[in-house]
C-alpha positions in Angstrom: 57.2 79.4 128.2 54.5 79.3 130.9 56.4 81.5 133.2 57.0 84.0 130.4 53.4 84.2 129.6 52.6 85.5 133.1 53.6 89.0 131.7 51.1 90.3 129.1 52.4 93.9 129.3 55.1 96.1 130.9 54.8 99.4 132.8 57.4 102.0 131.6 58.3 104.3 134.6 59.7 106.9 132.0 61.9 109.8 132.7 60.2 111.2 135.7 57.3 110.8 138.1 56.7 114.4 138.5 53.9 115.8 136.2 55.4 119.3 135.9 58.8 117.7 134.6 56.7 115.5 132.3 54.9 118.4 130.7 58.2 120.4 130.1 59.7 117.1 128.7 56.8 116.6 126.4 57.1 120.1 124.8 60.9 119.7 124.6 61.0 116.4 123.0 57.9 117.2 120.7 60.1 120.1 119.3 63.2 117.8 119.1 61.2 115.2 117.2 59.8 117.7 114.6 63.3 119.0 114.2 64.6 115.4 113.6 61.8 114.8 111.1 62.4 118.1 109.2 66.2 118.0 109.4 66.7 114.4 108.2 63.9 114.6 105.5 65.6 117.9 104.2 69.0 116.2 104.0 67.6 113.1 102.2 65.5 115.1 99.7 68.2 117.7 99.0 70.8 114.9 98.4 68.3 112.8 96.2 67.1 115.9 94.1 70.7 117.0 93.3 73.9 115.5 91.8 75.2 115.0 95.3 73.6 111.5 95.2 76.4 110.5 92.8 79.0 111.2 95.4 79.6 108.2 97.8 80.0 110.4 100.8 76.5 112.0 100.2 75.0 108.6 99.2 76.1 107.3 102.6 74.9 110.5 104.2 71.2 110.1 102.8 71.1 106.5 104.1 72.4 107.7 107.5 69.5 110.2 107.7 67.1 107.6 106.9 68.6 105.2 109.5 68.4 108.2 112.0 64.7 108.8 111.1 63.6 105.2 111.5 65.8 104.7 114.6 64.5 107.7 116.6 60.8 106.9 115.5 60.9 103.3 117.2 61.3 105.3 120.6 60.6 109.0 120.4 56.7 108.9 119.5 56.2 106.5 122.3 58.1 108.6 124.8 56.2 111.7 123.8 52.8 110.2 124.1 53.7 108.5 127.3 54.7 111.8 128.9 51.0 112.7 129.0 49.6 109.3 129.9 48.5 108.6 133.3 49.8 105.0 133.0 52.6 104.2 130.8 52.1 100.7 129.4 53.5 98.6 126.5 52.4 95.1 125.5 54.9 92.2 125.6 54.8 91.9 121.8 55.1 95.7 121.5 58.1 95.7 123.9 60.0 92.9 121.9 59.2 94.7 118.6 60.7 97.9 120.0 63.7 96.3 121.2 64.3 94.6 117.9 63.6 97.5 115.6 65.6 99.8 117.8 68.8 97.6 117.7 68.1 96.9 113.9 68.2 100.5 112.8 71.0 101.3 115.6 73.1 98.7 114.1 72.6 99.9 110.5 73.7 103.4 111.7 76.8 102.2 113.4 77.9 100.2 110.1 77.0 103.1 108.0 79.2 105.4 110.0 82.1 102.9 109.5 81.4 102.9 105.8 81.5 106.6 105.8 85.0 106.5 107.6 86.3 104.0 104.9 85.1 106.4 102.2 86.9 109.3 103.8 90.0 107.0 104.1 90.2 106.3 100.4 89.3 109.9 99.4 92.3 111.3 101.3 94.7 108.5 101.2 94.1 107.2 97.9 92.7 109.9 95.9 93.9 108.9 92.5 92.0 105.4 93.0 89.0 106.9 94.7 86.7 106.6 91.6 88.0 103.1 90.9 87.4 101.9 94.5 84.2 103.6 95.5 82.0 102.6 92.8 78.2 102.7 93.1 78.1 99.0 93.1 80.4 98.9 96.1 78.5 101.6 97.9 75.3 99.7 97.5 77.0 96.4 98.7 78.2 98.4 101.7 74.7 99.6 102.6 73.3 96.0 102.1 76.0 94.6 104.4 75.2 97.4 107.0 71.4 96.1 106.9 72.7 92.5 107.3 74.9 93.5 110.2 72.0 95.5 111.8 69.8 92.4 111.4 72.1 90.0 113.0 72.9 92.2 115.8 69.2 93.1 116.8 68.1 89.4 116.3 70.8 88.4 118.7 69.4 91.0 121.3 65.9 89.8 120.4 66.7 86.2 121.1 68.5 87.0 124.5 65.3 89.0 125.6 62.6 86.8 124.3 63.9 83.4 125.8 64.2 85.0 129.2 61.2 84.0 131.6 59.4 87.1 133.1 57.1 86.3 135.9 56.8 89.7 137.7 57.2 92.5 138.5 56.6 94.1 135.2 57.8 97.7 135.8 60.6 98.8 133.5 62.7 101.6 134.9 63.3 103.4 131.5 61.2 105.1 128.8 61.8 102.2 126.3 62.3 98.5 126.2 66.1 97.6 126.3 67.8 94.5 127.1 69.4 95.5 130.5 66.1 96.8 132.1 64.4 93.7 130.8 67.1 91.4 132.4 66.4 93.2 135.8 62.8 91.6 135.6 63.9 88.2 134.7 63.0 85.5 137.3 66.3 83.7 136.7 69.9 84.4 136.9 70.7 86.9 134.0 74.6 86.9 134.7 75.4 84.9 131.7 72.9 86.5 129.4 74.3 90.0 130.6 77.7 88.7 129.3 76.2 87.9 126.0 74.7 91.4 125.7 78.3 92.8 126.4 79.7 90.5 123.7 76.7 91.6 121.2 76.3 95.1 121.8 79.4 96.3 123.9 82.1 94.7 121.9 80.4 95.3 118.6 80.4 99.0 119.4 83.9 98.9 120.8 85.4 97.0 117.8 83.8 99.4 115.4 85.1 102.5 117.5 88.6 101.1 117.3 88.4 100.5 113.6 87.1 104.2 113.2 89.9 105.5 115.4 92.5 103.5 113.4 91.1 104.8 110.0 91.3 108.4 111.3 94.8 107.9 112.6 95.9 106.7 109.2 94.3 109.6 107.7 96.0 112.1 110.2 99.3 110.3 109.4 98.8 110.5 105.6 98.0 114.3 105.7 101.1 115.3 107.7 102.9 116.0 104.5 100.1 118.1 102.9 100.4 121.8 102.7 98.4 123.8 105.2 95.5 124.5 102.9 95.3 121.1 101.5 95.5 119.5 105.2 92.9 121.9 106.3 90.5 120.9 103.3 91.1 117.3 104.0 90.5 117.4 107.7 87.5 119.5 107.3 85.6 116.7 105.5 86.3 114.4 108.5 85.5 116.7 111.3 81.8 116.5 111.0 82.1 112.7 110.8 84.3 112.5 114.0 81.7 114.7 115.9 78.9 112.3 115.0 80.9 109.3 115.7 81.8 110.7 119.4 78.2 111.8 119.9 76.9 108.4 119.1 79.3 106.1 120.6 80.3 107.8 124.1 76.9 107.2 125.7 76.7 103.6 124.0 79.9 102.7 125.8 78.6 103.8 129.2 75.5 101.6 128.9 76.6 98.5 127.2 80.4 98.0 128.2 79.5 96.9 131.7 77.9 94.3 133.8 74.2 93.6 133.3 72.9 96.5 135.8 70.8 99.6 135.4 71.8 103.0 136.6 69.6 106.3 136.9 72.1 107.9 134.5 71.2 105.4 131.7 68.0 107.4 130.8 70.0 110.6 130.3 72.8 109.0 128.3 70.1 107.1 126.2 68.7 110.4 125.3 71.8 111.2 123.5 71.7 108.4 121.0 67.9 108.1 120.5 66.9 111.9 120.2 70.0 114.3 120.5 72.1 112.6 118.0 69.6 112.2 115.4 68.5 115.9 115.8 72.1 117.2 115.6 73.4 115.0 112.8 71.8 117.1 109.9 73.1 120.3 111.5 76.6 118.8 112.0 76.8 117.7 108.3 75.4 120.8 106.8 76.6 123.8 108.8 80.2 123.3 107.7 79.5 121.7 104.1 79.1 124.1 101.4 77.8 121.5 98.9 75.0 120.5 101.3 74.1 124.2 101.9 73.8 124.9 98.4 71.8 121.8 97.6 69.2 122.8 100.5 69.1 126.4 99.3 68.3 125.1 95.6 65.7 122.8 97.1 64.1 125.5 99.1 64.2 128.0 96.2 62.6 125.4 93.9 59.9 124.7 96.4 59.3 128.3 96.9 59.1 128.9 93.1 56.6 126.0 92.8 54.4 127.4 95.5 54.3 130.8 93.8 53.4 129.3 90.3 50.7 127.3 92.2 
């Protein structure tokens, strides 16, 4: 405990040390964050204000948008402000809080994606039993289970980081606090702790991804006997979800399923699941979804009518 108290704050080295690049990144990520806020809020409000909320797929999508919004907000605002700061610092407590909340909402998102895959499996493979299986009570229980799973995952990461002694240096070669960059600063052998990180984050992501692959393999097997039109309609509901899963999981595997080391490429890959995926998810789920398009159009028309009346 005494060694750990030698560090009261960390210095984040950020994405680049060049001021010109930082200004460009500031403008880019500010626009991205505004797009994330508008896109995810629009999805949430459109679903909540329409009949879509009664459908399990959109029920999960609204919570996925909420998780995306919370997840990126644990990292992106700090990144944006740091790009203009002369010295990028974060307190020890702030660092641990950021680590916990980021993994908490990230874990929730992983489990919600799994719940959405299960929903598509039931809808396509057991259509006659869909309403009996995917009841509102079951959907709420799956969201609660996702929150519990996210908490257990993040609490495990938090414990691994908080009980490591930090006695200098205090420069984190990243733009946010994560376990591997912190373990690099530990003044003790972190090899065993690195294995626990792989078991917690890496294996959790891998097992979840394998479950998702199996569910879609079963779906593809089930629709082989459908007519071309029915097969196209069934698979179109899954294509958006598959795109989001690949976009979210691919960089996670690169970072967490390997020994406790940090690479320069980690920052670039981290941008995919902290900023790019939360920004693209609303577009991916709405561009090819007629019901979502109609719900958004209706919401915008109602907002326009209200503005005119006022």
